[in-house]
All heavy atoms as a GROMACS GRO file, in nm:
protein
  552
    1LEU      N    1   9.204   2.574  14.694
    1LEU     CA    2   9.165   2.523  14.824
    1LEU      C    3   9.033   2.450  14.814
    1LEU      O    4   8.942   2.492  14.745
    1LEU     CB    5   9.152   2.638  14.924
    1LEU     CG    6   9.280   2.712  14.958
    1LEU    CD1    7   9.246   2.832  15.045
    1LEU    CD2    8   9.378   2.622  15.026
    2MET      N    9   9.022   2.344  14.889
    2MET     CA   10   8.897   2.269  14.895
    2MET      C   11   8.808   2.332  15.000
    2MET      O   12   8.854   2.379  15.103
    2MET     CB   13   8.925   2.123  14.934
    2MET     CG   14   9.014   2.049  14.837
    2MET     SD   15   8.938   2.021  14.678
    2MET     CE   16   8.812   1.904  14.723
    3HIS      N   17   8.679   2.335  14.975
    3HIS     CA   18   8.586   2.387  15.076
    3HIS      C   19   8.527   2.270  15.152
    3HIS      O   20   8.530   2.156  15.108
    3HIS     CB   21   8.476   2.471  15.011
    3HIS     CG   22   8.381   2.392  14.926
    3HIS    ND1   23   8.275   2.324  14.979
    3HIS    CD2   24   8.380   2.368  14.794
    3HIS    CE1   25   8.210   2.263  14.883
    3HIS    NE2   26   8.271   2.287  14.769
    4LYS      N   27   8.475   2.299  15.269
    4LYS     CA   28   8.412   2.196  15.350
    4LYS      C   29   8.261   2.218  15.351
    4LYS      O   30   8.213   2.327  15.323
    4LYS     CB   31   8.466   2.201  15.493
    4LYS     CG   32   8.613   2.164  15.497
    4LYS     CD   33   8.661   2.149  15.637
    4LYS     CE   34   8.805   2.100  15.634
    4LYS     NZ   35   8.849   2.052  15.762
    5LEU      N   36   8.187   2.111  15.383
    5LEU     CA   37   8.042   2.122  15.391
    5LEU      C   38   8.004   2.213  15.507
    5LEU      O   39   8.070   2.215  15.611
    5LEU     CB   40   7.980   1.984  15.414
    5LEU     CG   41   7.990   1.887  15.298
    5LEU    CD1   42   7.946   1.748  15.343
    5LEU    CD2   43   7.905   1.933  15.183
    6GLN      N   44   7.898   2.288  15.490
    6GLN     CA   45   7.850   2.377  15.595
    6GLN      C   46   7.792   2.292  15.708
    6GLN      O   47   7.718   2.198  15.685
    6GLN     CB   48   7.744   2.471  15.540
    6GLN     CG   49   7.697   2.572  15.641
    6GLN     CD   50   7.599   2.670  15.580
    6GLN    OE1   51   7.554   2.652  15.468
    6GLN    NE2   52   7.566   2.772  15.653
    7ARG      N   53   7.827   2.329  15.830
    7ARG     CA   54   7.779   2.255  15.946
    7ARG      C   55   7.680   2.339  16.026
    7ARG      O   56   7.694   2.460  16.033
    7ARG     CB   57   7.895   2.218  16.037
    7ARG     CG   58   7.995   2.126  15.972
    7ARG     CD   59   8.109   2.102  16.066
    7ARG     NE   60   8.200   2.004  16.010
    7ARG     CZ   61   8.291   1.940  16.079
    7ARG    NH1   62   8.306   1.965  16.207
    7ARG    NH2   63   8.369   1.853  16.021
    8LYS      N   64   7.585   2.272  16.087
    8LYS     CA   65   7.496   2.341  16.181
    8LYS      C   66   7.565   2.344  16.316
    8LYS      O   67   7.610   2.241  16.365
    8LYS     CB   68   7.363   2.267  16.193
    8LYS     CG   69   7.273   2.278  16.074
    8LYS     CD   70   7.142   2.212  16.103
    8LYS     CE   71   7.047   2.229  15.986
    8LYS     NZ   72   6.917   2.170  16.012
    9SER      N   73   7.577   2.459  16.374
    9SER     CA   74   7.637   2.476  16.508
    9SER      C   75   7.776   2.416  16.517
    9SER      O   76   7.818   2.372  16.623
    9SER     CB   77   7.548   2.413  16.615
    9SER     OG   78   7.417   2.462  16.606
   10GLY      N   79   7.850   2.408  16.406
   10GLY     CA   80   7.986   2.358  16.410
   10GLY      C   81   7.998   2.207  16.424
   10GLY      O   82   8.107   2.154  16.436
   11GLN      N   83   7.886   2.136  16.423
   11GLN     CA   84   7.888   1.990  16.440
   11GLN      C   85   7.894   1.921  16.304
   11GLN      O   86   7.841   1.972  16.206
   11GLN     CB   87   7.763   1.944  16.515
   11GLN     CG   88   7.750   2.002  16.654
   11GLN     CD   89   7.863   1.960  16.744
   11GLN    OE1   90   7.900   1.843  16.747
   11GLN    NE2   91   7.919   2.055  16.815
   12PRO      N   92   7.957   1.802  16.297
   12PRO     CA   93   7.956   1.727  16.171
   12PRO      C   94   7.813   1.692  16.130
   12PRO      O   95   7.725   1.678  16.214
   12PRO     CB   96   8.034   1.599  16.205
   12PRO     CG   97   8.111   1.630  16.328
   12PRO     CD   98   8.032   1.734  16.401
   13ILE      N   99   7.792   1.678  16.001
   13ILE     CA  100   7.661   1.640  15.950
   13ILE      C  101   7.642   1.490  15.976
   13ILE      O  102   7.728   1.409  15.942
   13ILE     CB  103   7.651   1.670  15.800
   13ILE    CG1  104   7.662   1.820  15.776
   13ILE    CG2  105   7.522   1.615  15.741
   13ILE    CD1  106   7.674   1.858  15.630
   14LYS      N  107   7.530   1.455  16.035
   14LYS     CA  108   7.500   1.314  16.061
   14LYS      C  109   7.425   1.258  15.942
   14LYS      O  110   7.329   1.318  15.894
   14LYS     CB  111   7.418   1.299  16.189
   14LYS     CG  112   7.498   1.338  16.312
   14LYS     CD  113   7.418   1.317  16.437
   14LYS     CE  114   7.504   1.360  16.555
   14LYS     NZ  115   7.436   1.360  16.680
   15THR      N  116   7.470   1.144  15.894
   15THR     CA  117   7.406   1.080  15.780
   15THR      C  118   7.320   0.964  15.828
   15THR      O  119   7.352   0.903  15.929
   15THR     CB  120   7.512   1.030  15.680
   15THR    OG1  121   7.603   0.945  15.747
   15THR    CG2  122   7.586   1.145  15.617
   16PRO      N  123   7.212   0.933  15.758
   16PRO     CA  124   7.162   1.000  15.639
   16PRO      C  125   7.104   1.137  15.674
   16PRO      O  126   7.046   1.155  15.782
   16PRO     CB  127   7.055   0.906  15.585
   16PRO     CG  128   7.010   0.828  15.704
   16PRO     CD  129   7.128   0.819  15.796
   17PHE      N  130   7.119   1.233  15.584
   17PHE     CA  131   7.076   1.371  15.605
   17PHE      C  132   6.981   1.409  15.493
   17PHE      O  133   7.017   1.402  15.375
   17PHE     CB  134   7.198   1.464  15.605
   17PHE     CG  135   7.164   1.608  15.621
   17PHE    CD1  136   7.138   1.661  15.745
   17PHE    CD2  137   7.159   1.691  15.510
   17PHE    CE1  138   7.108   1.796  15.761
   17PHE    CE2  139   7.129   1.826  15.524
   17PHE     CZ  140   7.103   1.878  15.650
   18ALA      N  141   6.858   1.447  15.528
   18ALA     CA  142   6.758   1.487  15.428
   18ALA      C  143   6.794   1.625  15.375
   18ALA      O  144   6.813   1.718  15.453
   18ALA     CB  145   6.619   1.488  15.489
   19THR      N  146   6.806   1.638  15.245
   19THR     CA  147   6.837   1.768  15.184
   19THR      C  148   6.708   1.845  15.161
   19THR      O  149   6.598   1.797  15.190
   19THR     CB  150   6.911   1.750  15.050
   19THR    OG1  151   6.820   1.695  14.955
   19THR    CG2  152   7.033   1.662  15.065
   20THR      N  153   6.720   1.966  15.107
   20THR     CA  154   6.602   2.047  15.079
   20THR      C  155   6.532   2.002  14.951
   20THR      O  156   6.424   2.050  14.921
   20THR     CB  157   6.641   2.196  15.067
   20THR    OG1  158   6.740   2.209  14.966
   20THR    CG2  159   6.693   2.249  15.199
   21MET      N  160   6.593   1.910  14.876
   21MET     CA  161   6.531   1.857  14.755
   21MET      C  162   6.454   1.730  14.789
   21MET      O  163   6.510   1.639  14.852
   21MET     CB  164   6.635   1.827  14.648
   21MET     CG  165   6.706   1.950  14.597
   21MET     SD  166   6.814   1.913  14.459
   21MET     CE  167   6.693   1.874  14.334
   22GLN      N  168   6.329   1.723  14.747
   22GLN     CA  169   6.245   1.608  14.775
   22GLN      C  170   6.306   1.481  14.716
   22GLN      O  171   6.346   1.478  14.600
   22GLN     CB  172   6.105   1.629  14.719
   22GLN     CG  173   6.010   1.518  14.752
   22GLN     CD  174   5.870   1.545  14.699
   22GLN    OE1  175   5.842   1.646  14.638
   22GLN    NE2  176   5.780   1.451  14.723
   23GLY      N  177   6.319   1.377  14.797
   23GLY     CA  178   6.370   1.249  14.752
   23GLY      C  179   6.521   1.240  14.745
   23GLY      O  180   6.575   1.138  14.703
   24VAL      N  181   6.594   1.345  14.787
   24VAL     CA  182   6.741   1.344  14.783
   24VAL      C  183   6.794   1.343  14.925
   24VAL      O  184   6.762   1.431  15.006
   24VAL     CB  185   6.796   1.466  14.705
   24VAL    CG1  186   6.948   1.467  14.709
   24VAL    CG2  187   6.745   1.466  14.563
   25THR      N  188   6.878   1.243  14.957
   25THR     CA  189   6.935   1.228  15.090
   25THR      C  190   7.086   1.214  15.079
   25THR      O  191   7.136   1.140  14.995
   25THR     CB  192   6.879   1.102  15.159
   25THR    OG1  193   6.736   1.113  15.165
   25THR    CG2  194   6.933   1.086  15.300
   26LEU      N  195   7.159   1.288  15.163
   26LEU     CA  196   7.304   1.273  15.172
   26LEU      C  197   7.331   1.150  15.258
   26LEU      O  198   7.292   1.144  15.374
   26LEU     CB  199   7.366   1.397  15.236
   26LEU     CG  200   7.517   1.391  15.262
   26LEU    CD1  201   7.594   1.386  15.130
   26LEU    CD2  202   7.561   1.510  15.345
   27GLU      N  203   7.394   1.049  15.199
   27GLU     CA  204   7.418   0.924  15.270
   27GLU      C  205   7.563   0.910  15.314
   27GLU      O  206   7.590   0.838  15.410
   27GLU     CB  207   7.379   0.806  15.183
   27GLU     CG  208   7.230   0.802  15.155
   27GLU     CD  209   7.188   0.684  15.070
   27GLU    OE1  210   7.275   0.602  15.036
   27GLU    OE2  211   7.069   0.676  15.037
   28LYS      N  212   7.656   0.975  15.243
   28LYS     CA  213   7.797   0.956  15.272
   28LYS      C  214   7.872   1.078  15.221
   28LYS      O  215   7.838   1.131  15.116
   28LYS     CB  216   7.844   0.830  15.200
   28LYS     CG  217   7.976   0.776  15.239
   28LYS     CD  218   7.997   0.641  15.170
   28LYS     CE  219   8.124   0.577  15.211
   28LYS     NZ  220   8.148   0.451  15.142
   29TYR      N  221   7.973   1.124  15.293
   29TYR     CA  222   8.055   1.234  15.245
   29TYR      C  223   8.193   1.229  15.308
   29TYR      O  224   8.215   1.163  15.409
   29TYR     CB  225   7.988   1.370  15.271
   29TYR     CG  226   7.984   1.413  15.416
   29TYR    CD1  227   8.077   1.504  15.464
   29TYR    CD2  228   7.888   1.366  15.503
   29TYR    CE1  229   8.075   1.545  15.596
   29TYR    CE2  230   7.884   1.406  15.635
   29TYR     CZ  231   7.978   1.496  15.681
   29TYR     OH  232   7.975   1.537  15.812
   30ASN      N  233   8.286   1.298  15.245
   30ASN     CA  234   8.424   1.309  15.295
   30ASN      C  235   8.467   1.453  15.274
   30ASN      O  236   8.478   1.498  15.162
   30ASN     CB  237   8.516   1.214  15.219
   30ASN     CG  238   8.659   1.222  15.266
   30ASN    OD1  239   8.706   1.324  15.315
   30ASN    ND2  240   8.732   1.114  15.252
   31GLU      N  241   8.488   1.525  15.382
   31GLU     CA  242   8.528   1.664  15.369
   31GLU      C  243   8.676   1.686  15.402
   31GLU      O  244   8.723   1.798  15.406
   31GLU     CB  245   8.441   1.754  15.457
   31GLU     CG  246   8.457   1.730  15.604
   31GLU     CD  247   8.375   1.829  15.686
   31GLU    OE1  248   8.372   1.948  15.651
   31GLU    OE2  249   8.316   1.787  15.785
   32ASP      N  250   8.750   1.578  15.425
   32ASP     CA  251   8.890   1.591  15.464
   32ASP      C  252   8.988   1.570  15.349
   32ASP      O  253   9.097   1.626  15.351
   32ASP     CB  254   8.922   1.491  15.576
   32ASP     CG  255   8.841   1.518  15.701
   32ASP    OD1  256   8.822   1.637  15.734
   32ASP    OD2  257   8.796   1.422  15.765
   33ASP      N  258   8.953   1.489  15.253
   33ASP     CA  259   9.045   1.457  15.144
   33ASP      C  260   8.984   1.490  15.009
   33ASP      O  261   8.865   1.469  14.988
   33ASP     CB  262   9.080   1.307  15.145
   33ASP     CG  263   9.156   1.266  15.268
   33ASP    OD1  264   9.256   1.334  15.300
   33ASP    OD2  265   9.117   1.167  15.332
   34PRO      N  266   9.064   1.540  14.914
   34PRO     CA  267   9.015   1.563  14.779
   34PRO      C  268   9.000   1.430  14.706
   34PRO      O  269   9.044   1.326  14.754
   34PRO     CB  270   9.124   1.650  14.716
   34PRO     CG  271   9.248   1.610  14.788
   34PRO     CD  272   9.205   1.578  14.928
   35GLY      N  273   8.942   1.435  14.588
   35GLY     CA  274   8.927   1.314  14.511
   35GLY      C  275   8.881   1.344  14.370
   35GLY      O  276   8.885   1.458  14.326
   36PHE      N  277   8.838   1.239  14.301
   36PHE     CA  278   8.791   1.256  14.164
   36PHE      C  279   8.679   1.157  14.136
   36PHE      O  280   8.664   1.055  14.202
   36PHE     CB  281   8.905   1.238  14.062
   36PHE     CG  282   8.967   1.100  14.062
   36PHE    CD1  283   8.919   1.003  13.975
   36PHE    CD2  284   9.072   1.068  14.147
   36PHE    CE1  285   8.976   0.876  13.973
   36PHE    CE2  286   9.129   0.942  14.145
   36PHE     CZ  287   9.082   0.845  14.058
   37LEU      N  288   8.597   1.193  14.037
   37LEU     CA  289   8.484   1.111  13.997
   37LEU      C  290   8.514   1.050  13.861
   37LEU      O  291   8.550   1.120  13.768
   37LEU     CB  292   8.358   1.198  13.987
   37LEU     CG  293   8.230   1.127  13.946
   37LEU    CD1  294   8.185   1.031  14.056
   37LEU    CD2  295   8.121   1.230  13.918
   38ARG      N  296   8.500   0.918  13.853
   38ARG     CA  297   8.513   0.849  13.725
   38ARG      C  298   8.373   0.809  13.678
   38ARG      O  299   8.298   0.746  13.753
   38ARG     CB  300   8.602   0.726  13.738
   38ARG     CG  301   8.612   0.649  13.606
   38ARG     CD  302   8.718   0.540  13.606
   38ARG     NE  303   8.702   0.447  13.715
   38ARG     CZ  304   8.796   0.356  13.747
   38ARG    NH1  305   8.911   0.353  13.681
   38ARG    NH2  306   8.776   0.273  13.846
   39VAL      N  307   8.340   0.848  13.556
   39VAL     CA  308   8.210   0.816  13.497
   39VAL      C  309   8.233   0.719  13.382
   39VAL      O  310   8.317   0.744  13.295
   39VAL     CB  311   8.140   0.944  13.445
   39VAL    CG1  312   8.007   0.910  13.381
   39VAL    CG2  313   8.123   1.045  13.557
   40THR      N  314   8.160   0.608  13.383
   40THR     CA  315   8.169   0.511  13.273
   40THR      C  316   8.030   0.495  13.211
   40THR      O  317   7.929   0.496  13.281
   40THR     CB  318   8.220   0.374  13.323
   40THR    OG1  319   8.138   0.329  13.431
   40THR    CG2  320   8.364   0.384  13.371
   41VAL      N  321   8.030   0.483  13.080
   41VAL     CA  322   7.904   0.475  13.007
   41VAL      C  323   7.912   0.362  12.905
   41VAL      O  324   8.013   0.348  12.835
   41VAL     CB  325   7.876   0.607  12.932
   41VAL    CG1  326   7.746   0.599  12.854
   41VAL    CG2  327   7.877   0.725  13.027
   42ASP      N  328   7.810   0.281  12.897
   42ASP     CA  329   7.795   0.188  12.785
   42ASP      C  330   7.647   0.188  12.745
   42ASP      O  331   7.569   0.266  12.800
   42ASP     CB  332   7.851   0.048  12.816
   42ASP     CG  333   7.776  -0.027  12.924
   42ASP    OD1  334   7.654  -0.001  12.943
   42ASP    OD2  335   7.836  -0.111  12.990
   43ASN      N  336   7.609   0.104  12.654
   43ASN     CA  337   7.471   0.110  12.604
   43ASN      C  338   7.368   0.053  12.702
   43ASN      O  339   7.249   0.059  12.676
   43ASN     CB  340   7.459   0.042  12.467
   43ASN     CG  341   7.505  -0.102  12.470
   43ASN    OD1  342   7.560  -0.148  12.569
   43ASN    ND2  343   7.484  -0.172  12.361
   44LYS      N  344   7.411   0.000  12.816
   44LYS     CA  345   7.317  -0.056  12.913
   44LYS      C  346   7.322   0.010  13.049
   44LYS      O  347   7.228  -0.002  13.128
   44LYS     CB  348   7.340  -0.206  12.929
   44LYS     CG  349   7.308  -0.283  12.804
   44LYS     CD  350   7.313  -0.430  12.828
   44LYS     CE  351   7.276  -0.501  12.698
   44LYS     NZ  352   7.266  -0.643  12.715
   45LYS      N  353   7.432   0.079  13.084
   45LYS     CA  354   7.439   0.139  13.217
   45LYS      C  355   7.530   0.261  13.220
   45LYS      O  356   7.613   0.282  13.132
   45LYS     CB  357   7.482   0.038  13.322
   45LYS     CG  358   7.628  -0.002  13.316
   45LYS     CD  359   7.661  -0.097  13.429
   45LYS     CE  360   7.809  -0.132  13.421
   45LYS     NZ  361   7.850  -0.218  13.529
   46LEU      N  362   7.510   0.338  13.326
   46LEU     CA  363   7.588   0.456  13.354
   46LEU      C  364   7.647   0.435  13.493
   46LEU      O  365   7.574   0.406  13.588
   46LEU     CB  366   7.495   0.578  13.352
   46LEU     CG  367   7.550   0.715  13.376
   46LEU    CD1  368   7.655   0.751  13.272
   46LEU    CD2  369   7.437   0.817  13.372
   47GLY      N  370   7.778   0.445  13.507
   47GLY     CA  371   7.842   0.418  13.635
   47GLY      C  372   7.920   0.538  13.686
   47GLY      O  373   7.981   0.612  13.608
   48PHE      N  374   7.917   0.557  13.817
   48PHE     CA  375   7.989   0.664  13.883
   48PHE      C  376   8.071   0.605  13.997
   48PHE      O  377   8.018   0.529  14.078
   48PHE     CB  378   7.893   0.768  13.941
   48PHE     CG  379   7.802   0.829  13.840
   48PHE    CD1  380   7.677   0.774  13.815
   48PHE    CD2  381   7.839   0.942  13.770
   48PHE    CE1  382   7.591   0.830  13.722
   48PHE    CE2  383   7.754   1.000  13.676
   48PHE     CZ  384   7.630   0.944  13.652
   49GLU      N  385   8.199   0.639  14.003
   49GLU     CA  386   8.286   0.594  14.111
   49GLU      C  387   8.362   0.716  14.164
   49GLU      O  388   8.422   0.790  14.085
   49GLU     CB  389   8.387   0.492  14.062
   49GLU     CG  390   8.325   0.365  14.010
   49GLU     CD  391   8.428   0.276  13.943
   49GLU    OE1  392   8.487   0.321  13.842
   49GLU    OE2  393   8.450   0.165  13.993
   50TYR      N  394   8.357   0.738  14.295
   50TYR     CA  395   8.430   0.849  14.355
   50TYR      C  396   8.550   0.793  14.430
   50TYR      O  397   8.536   0.706  14.516
   50TYR     CB  398   8.342   0.931  14.450
   50TYR     CG  399   8.417   1.050  14.503
   50TYR    CD1  400   8.440   1.160  14.422
   50TYR    CD2  401   8.470   1.050  14.630
   50TYR    CE1  402   8.513   1.268  14.467
   50TYR    CE2  403   8.542   1.158  14.676
   50TYR     CZ  404   8.563   1.267  14.594
   50TYR     OH  405   8.635   1.374  14.639
   51PHE      N  406   8.667   0.843  14.396
   51PHE     CA  407   8.792   0.799  14.457
   51PHE      C  408   8.850   0.910  14.544
   51PHE      O  409   8.848   1.027  14.505
   51PHE     CB  410   8.895   0.762  14.350
   51PHE     CG  411   8.857   0.641  14.270
   51PHE    CD1  412   8.775   0.653  14.158
   51PHE    CD2  413   8.901   0.516  14.308
   51PHE    CE1  414   8.739   0.541  14.084
   51PHE    CE2  415   8.865   0.403  14.234
   51PHE     CZ  416   8.784   0.416  14.123
   52VAL      N  417   8.902   0.874  14.660
   52VAL     CA  418   8.967   0.968  14.751
   52VAL      C  419   9.118   0.961  14.728
   52VAL      O  420   9.175   0.853  14.713
   52VAL     CB  421   8.934   0.932  14.898
   52VAL    CG1  422   9.014   1.016  14.995
   52VAL    CG2  423   8.786   0.948  14.924
   53VAL      N  424   9.181   1.080  14.724
   53VAL     CA  425   9.326   1.091  14.709
   53VAL      C  426   9.377   1.175  14.826
   53VAL      O  427   9.367   1.297  14.823
   53VAL     CB  428   9.364   1.157  14.575
   53VAL    CG1  429   9.515   1.161  14.559
   53VAL    CG2  430   9.298   1.088  14.459
   54PRO      N  431   9.430   1.113  14.932
   54PRO     CA  432   9.473   1.188  15.049
   54PRO      C  433   9.583   1.289  15.017
   54PRO      O  434   9.672   1.262  14.935
   54PRO     CB  435   9.526   1.080  15.144
   54PRO     CG  436   9.465   0.953  15.096
   54PRO     CD  437   9.448   0.969  14.948
   55PHE      N  438   9.576   1.406  15.082
   55PHE     CA  439   9.679   1.508  15.064
   55PHE      C  440   9.817   1.454  15.100
   55PHE      O  441   9.915   1.482  15.033
   55PHE     CB  442   9.649   1.630  15.152
   55PHE     CG  443   9.544   1.721  15.097
   55PHE    CD1  444   9.424   1.737  15.164
   55PHE    CD2  445   9.564   1.793  14.980
   55PHE    CE1  446   9.327   1.822  15.115
   55PHE    CE2  447   9.468   1.877  14.930
   55PHE     CZ  448   9.349   1.892  14.998
   56ASP      N  449   9.826   1.377  15.210
   56ASP     CA  450   9.956   1.333  15.260
   56ASP      C  451  10.012   1.210  15.189
   56ASP      O  452  10.128   1.176  15.209
   56ASP     CB  453   9.950   1.309  15.411
   56ASP     CG  454   9.847   1.205  15.450
   56ASP    OD1  455   9.767   1.162  15.364
   56ASP    OD2  456   9.845   1.166  15.569
   57ASP      N  457   9.933   1.142  15.106
   57ASP     CA  458   9.983   1.025  15.032
   57ASP      C  459   9.905   1.010  14.901
   57ASP      O  460   9.815   0.926  14.891
   57ASP     CB  461   9.971   0.899  15.117
   57ASP     CG  462  10.033   0.777  15.050
   57ASP    OD1  463  10.095   0.791  14.941
   57ASP    OD2  464  10.018   0.666  15.106
   58PRO      N  465   9.939   1.091  14.799
   58PRO     CA  466   9.862   1.088  14.674
   58PRO      C  467   9.871   0.957  14.597
   58PRO      O  468   9.799   0.937  14.501
   58PRO     CB  469   9.919   1.204  14.594
   58PRO     CG  470  10.051   1.233  14.654
   58PRO     CD  471  10.044   1.189  14.797
   59THR      N  472   9.958   0.864  14.639
   59THR     CA  473   9.965   0.734  14.574
   59THR      C  474   9.865   0.635  14.634
   59THR      O  475   9.846   0.527  14.582
   59THR     CB  476  10.108   0.674  14.584
   59THR    OG1  477  10.140   0.654  14.722
   59THR    CG2  478  10.209   0.766  14.519
   60ASN      N  479   9.802   0.673  14.744
   60ASN     CA  480   9.709   0.586  14.815
   60ASN      C  481   9.564   0.617  14.776
   60ASN      O  482   9.482   0.656  14.857
   60ASN     CB  483   9.728   0.600  14.966
   60ASN     CG  484   9.651   0.496  15.044
   60ASN    OD1  485   9.607   0.395  14.990
   60ASN    ND2  486   9.631   0.523  15.170
   61VAL      N  487   9.530   0.599  14.650
   61VAL     CA  488   9.396   0.626  14.598
   61VAL      C  489   9.304   0.511  14.639
   61VAL      O  490   9.339   0.394  14.628
   61VAL     CB  491   9.400   0.638  14.444
   61VAL    CG1  492   9.260   0.658  14.389
   61VAL    CG2  493   9.492   0.750  14.401
   62SER      N  494   9.184   0.546  14.690
   62SER     CA  495   9.092   0.440  14.729
   62SER      C  496   8.949   0.476  14.686
   62SER      O  497   8.910   0.593  14.688
   62SER     CB  498   9.097   0.416  14.879
   62SER     OG  499   9.060   0.532  14.951
   63LEU      N  500   8.872   0.374  14.651
   63LEU     CA  501   8.733   0.391  14.614
   63LEU      C  502   8.653   0.429  14.739
   63LEU      O  503   8.658   0.358  14.839
   63LEU     CB  504   8.677   0.263  14.553
   63LEU     CG  505   8.531   0.266  14.509
   63LEU    CD1  506   8.508   0.368  14.400
   63LEU    CD2  507   8.488   0.128  14.464
   64PHE      N  508   8.580   0.540  14.733
   64PHE     CA  509   8.502   0.587  14.848
   64PHE      C  510   8.355   0.548  14.833
   64PHE      O  511   8.291   0.509  14.930
   64PHE     CB  512   8.515   0.740  14.859
   64PHE     CG  513   8.445   0.799  14.977
   64PHE    CD1  514   8.495   0.784  15.104
   64PHE    CD2  515   8.328   0.871  14.960
   64PHE    CE1  516   8.430   0.839  15.214
   64PHE    CE2  517   8.262   0.927  15.068
   64PHE     CZ  518   8.314   0.911  15.195
   65ASP      N  519   8.301   0.559  14.712
   65ASP     CA  520   8.160   0.528  14.690
   65ASP      C  521   8.136   0.507  14.541
   65ASP      O  522   8.211   0.557  14.458
   65ASP     CB  523   8.072   0.642  14.740
   65ASP     CG  524   7.929   0.599  14.773
   65ASP    OD1  525   7.896   0.480  14.753
   65ASP    OD2  526   7.851   0.684  14.818
   66SER      N  527   8.031   0.432  14.507
   66SER     CA  528   7.999   0.409  14.367
   66SER      C  529   7.850   0.381  14.351
   66SER      O  530   7.783   0.342  14.446
   66SER     CB  531   8.080   0.292  14.311
   66SER     OG  532   8.044   0.172  14.376
   67VAL      N  533   7.802   0.405  14.228
   67VAL     CA  534   7.664   0.376  14.196
   67VAL      C  535   7.654   0.350  14.045
   67VAL      O  536   7.731   0.407  13.967
   67VAL     CB  537   7.569   0.491  14.238
   67VAL    CG1  538   7.598   0.617  14.162
   67VAL    CG2  539   7.424   0.452  14.225
   68SER      N  540   7.560   0.265  14.006
   68SER     CA  541   7.531   0.238  13.865
   68SER      C  542   7.382   0.253  13.844
   68SER      O  543   7.302   0.216  13.928
   68SER     CB  544   7.572   0.097  13.826
   68SER     OG  545   7.712   0.082  13.832
   69VAL      N  546   7.346   0.310  13.727
   69VAL     CA  547   7.205   0.322  13.692
   69VAL      C  548   7.183   0.275  13.550
   69VAL      O  549   7.272   0.273  13.470
   69VAL     CB  550   7.151   0.467  13.708
   69VAL    CG1  551   7.144   0.504  13.854
   69VAL    CG2  552   7.236   0.565  13.631
   0.00000   0.00000   0.00000
């Protein structure tokens, strides 16, 4: 089973949301559908892509968010 993010007073988390870690902010999240993270590495960059895979249509994979460093 997938868990959901903890909510204050049962309300959805409003983004951007400052976390308890200095300099870390939650900017985007999806608590309804599972997904997977693809990590790519080469000698110049590190890339992360998060894909959502809906429970009701596992063939409908879509890119949810990405970042490169």
